[in-house]
C-alpha positions in Angstrom: -12.2 -20.0 8.4 -9.4 -17.7 9.6 -10.1 -14.2 8.6 -7.7 -11.7 7.0 -7.2 -8.9 9.5 -7.3 -5.6 7.5 -6.5 -2.2 8.9 -7.7 0.8 6.8 -5.6 3.8 7.6 -6.8 7.3 6.5 -5.6 10.8 7.2 -9.2 11.8 7.7 -8.5 15.5 7.4 -10.3 16.6 4.1 -13.6 15.0 5.2 -13.6 17.1 8.4 -12.4 20.4 7.0 -14.2 20.6 3.6 -18.0 20.4 3.6 -18.2 19.3 -0.1 -15.8 16.4 0.7 -17.7 15.6 3.9 -20.9 15.4 1.8 -19.3 12.7 -0.3 -17.7 10.7 2.4 -19.6 11.6 5.7 -17.9 8.9 7.7 -14.5 9.3 5.9 -13.0 7.5 3.0 -11.7 4.8 5.3 -15.3 3.8 6.2 -16.3 3.9 2.6 -13.5 1.7 1.7 -14.0 -0.7 4.6 -17.7 -1.0 4.1 -17.3 -1.4 0.4 -14.9 -4.4 0.5 -16.6 -6.0 3.6 -16.8 -9.8 3.3 -17.1 -12.8 5.5 -13.4 -13.6 5.2 -12.3 -10.1 6.2 -12.0 -8.6 9.7 -11.8 -4.9 9.1 -10.8 -2.1 11.5 -9.9 1.6 11.0 -7.0 3.9 12.2 -6.6 7.7 11.5 -4.0 10.3 11.7 -5.2 12.2 14.8 -5.7 9.2 17.0 -2.9 8.5 19.5 0.0 6.8 17.7 -2.0 7.5 14.5 -4.2 4.6 15.6 -1.2 2.4 14.8 -0.1 1.0 18.2 2.2 -2.0 18.3 -0.7 -4.2 18.9 -2.6 -3.0 15.8 0.5 -3.2 13.5 1.5 -6.6 14.9 -2.0 -8.1 14.5 -2.6 -6.6 10.9 -2.4 -8.9 7.9 -3.0 -6.3 5.2 -2.9 -2.5 5.7 -4.7 0.0 3.4 -3.1 3.4 3.3 -4.7 6.8 2.2 -2.9 10.1 2.7 -2.6 13.5 1.1 -2.3 16.8 2.9 -0.5 15.6 6.1 2.3 13.1 5.0 4.8 15.1 7.0 2.8 14.7 10.2 3.2 11.0 10.2 5.7 10.0 12.9 8.9 8.5 11.5 8.9 5.8 14.3 5.4 4.7 13.3 6.5 4.5 9.7 9.6 2.4 10.7 7.4 0.0 12.5 4.9 -0.3 9.6 7.9 -0.7 7.2 9.4 -3.4 9.4 6.1 -5.4 9.5 5.9 -5.3 5.7 9.3 -6.7 5.4 8.3 -9.4 7.9 5.2 -10.3 5.7 2.3 -7.7 6.2 0.6 -6.8 2.9 0.4 -3.0 2.1 -2.1 -1.3 -0.3 -1.3 2.4 -1.0 -4.1 4.4 -2.6 -4.0 7.4 -4.7 -2.1 10.3 -3.1 -0.6 7.9 -0.8 2.2 7.7 -3.5 3.8 10.6 -1.6 3.5 9.0 1.7 6.5 8.2 3.9 5.7 4.5 4.0 5.5 4.2 0.1 8.6 6.1 -0.3 10.3 3.7 2.4 9.2 0.6 0.7 10.0 1.9 -2.9 13.3 3.8 -2.2 12.2 6.2 -4.8 10.8 9.8 -4.8 7.4 8.5 -6.2 6.9 11.8 -8.1 4.4 12.3 -10.9 2.4 14.9 -12.9 -1.1 15.7 -11.8 -4.1 17.7 -13.0 -7.5 18.3 -11.1 -10.1 18.7 -13.8 -12.6 15.9 -13.2 -11.8 14.2 -16.3 -12.6 10.5 -17.4 -10.1 7.8 -16.5 -10.0 4.7 -18.5 -8.0 1.8 -16.7 -6.8 -0.9 -19.0 -6.2 -4.4 -17.5 -3.0 -5.5 -19.0 -2.7 -8.5 -16.6 -5.9 -10.5 -16.9 -4.0 -13.5 -15.3 -3.3 -11.6 -12.1 -5.4 -12.3 -8.9 -5.9 -8.5 -8.4 -7.6 -8.1 -11.8 -10.1 -11.0 -11.4 -13.7 -9.9 -12.2 -12.6 -6.9 -14.0 -13.0 -6.8 -17.7 -10.6 -5.6 -20.4 -10.9 -2.1 -19.0 -13.2 0.0 -16.8 -13.9 3.8 -16.5 -14.0 6.1 -13.7 -16.3 9.0 -14.7 -14.4 11.8 -12.9 -10.9 11.5 -11.3 -7.8 13.5 -10.8 -5.2 12.9 -13.5 -1.9 11.3 -12.6 0.6 11.3 -15.4 4.1 9.9 -16.2 6.9 9.9 -15.4 6.0 8.0 -12.2 9.2 7.5 -10.2 8.9 3.9 -8.9 11.1 0.9 -9.0 11.9 -0.8 -12.2 10.9 -4.2 -10.7 7.2 -3.0 -10.3 4.8 -5.3 -12.1 2.4 -3.2 -14.1 -1.2 -4.6 -14.0 -3.2 -1.5 -14.9 -2.5 1.3 -17.3 -4.8 4.5 -17.4 -5.6 6.9 -20.1 -7.0 10.1 -19.1 -9.5 12.3 -21.1 -6.9 15.1 -21.3 -4.4 12.7 -23.0 -2.0 11.6 -20.3 -1.3 8.0 -19.4 -0.1 6.6 -16.0 0.9 3.2 -14.5 -2.2 3.2 -12.3 -1.9 -0.2 -10.8 1.5 -1.7 -9.8 2.7 -4.6 -7.5 6.1 -4.9 -5.6 7.5 -7.5 -3.1 9.8 -6.3 -0.4 11.2 -8.7 2.0 8.4 -11.2 2.7 5.6 -8.6 2.1 3.5 -7.8 -1.0 2.7 -4.2 -2.0 0.1 -2.8 -4.4 -0.3 0.9 -5.5 -3.7 1.7 -7.0 -4.3 5.3 -8.5 -8.1 6.0 -8.2 -9.4 7.8 -5.2 -9.2 11.6 -5.2 -11.1 12.9 -2.3 -13.4 15.2 -4.3 -15.0 12.4 -6.3 -16.9 9.3 -5.2 -14.5 6.7 -6.5 -14.6 4.6 -3.4 -18.2 3.8 -4.1 -17.5 2.5 -7.7 -17.9 -1.4 -7.8 -14.8 -2.0 -10.0 -12.6 0.2 -7.7 -13.7 -1.7 -4.6 -13.4 -5.1 -6.5 -9.7 -4.4 -7.2 -9.1 -3.3 -3.7 -10.8 -6.4 -2.3 -8.9 -8.6 -4.7 -5.6 -6.8 -3.6 -6.3 -7.5 0.1 -6.6 -11.3 -0.7 -3.5 -11.3 -2.9 -1.4 -9.4 -0.3 -2.3 -11.5 2.7 0.9 -13.0 4.2 1.9 -16.5 3.8 3.7 -16.3 7.0 5.4 -13.6 9.2 9.2 -14.0 9.8 11.6 -11.6 11.3 14.2 -10.2 8.9 17.7 -10.6 10.1 21.2 -11.5 9.1 22.0 -14.6 11.2 25.3 -16.3 11.4 24.7 -19.8 9.9 26.5 -23.1 10.6 28.3 -24.9 7.7 26.4 -27.8 5.9 29.7 -29.5 5.0 33.0 -29.9 6.6 35.1 -26.9 6.1 38.9 -28.1 5.7 40.4 -24.6 5.0 42.3 -23.0 8.0 40.8 -19.7 9.2 43.7 -17.6 9.6 41.8 -14.2 10.1 40.4 -12.7 13.3 36.7 -13.2 14.0 34.8 -9.9 13.6 31.4 -11.1 12.9 28.2 -9.3 14.5 24.9 -10.8 14.6 22.7 -8.0 13.3 19.1 -7.0 12.7 18.0 -6.0 9.3 18.3 -2.3 9.9 22.1 -2.9 10.7 21.9 -2.7 14.5 23.5 -5.4 16.5 21.3 -8.0 18.2 
């Protein structure tokens, strides 16, 4: 059995600078997520912001099937060239799972083309996540709903693309609602955004949260990898019309640069 190669990327700043958060996630949220979804069909490795190249070397990016992304306080420190490489790989087929405050990450904004803005409140309130797509592979093993005892509130309006498929809707104790689980497809890649996971609460030890993330990894695994480009293609049938214009075609990459 060929394993799905998963890279869990985390800022890994809060866990080192805040003792209360370090007590919850002593090895970092990335390790809690990775250990929580560990299974025989997954090959899991980790990368963090302060490593060289943020841990995302060309070798790591190009050998990753699914990338899980958590960021919060240092979105602006992520290098644009690294984001461009991750984005390119998503378009070529790599799966991307963006968690919680990763909604404001450069990579999520890149793949959505939106501001990804929302409302928020940190009050430790109960979150009830309603499963509105029980047919979807990501929701398998999850009942009609599940609850996270304490979570940061995210509320509408959430500025994401209209073609997002909503599979979870959350209701918070304070009254707000939120599209807390949405999927997208960009190029050949599958993308899933999942809201639970504020650093101050142990959400990444909860079985339902880990079940959803694990399901999402398997859903997002690539069918294939293929370079995105705009190739000139030969005609299938005979062209009888006379071409009277000058030839100005340029073979281009997907970013608009010439090959």
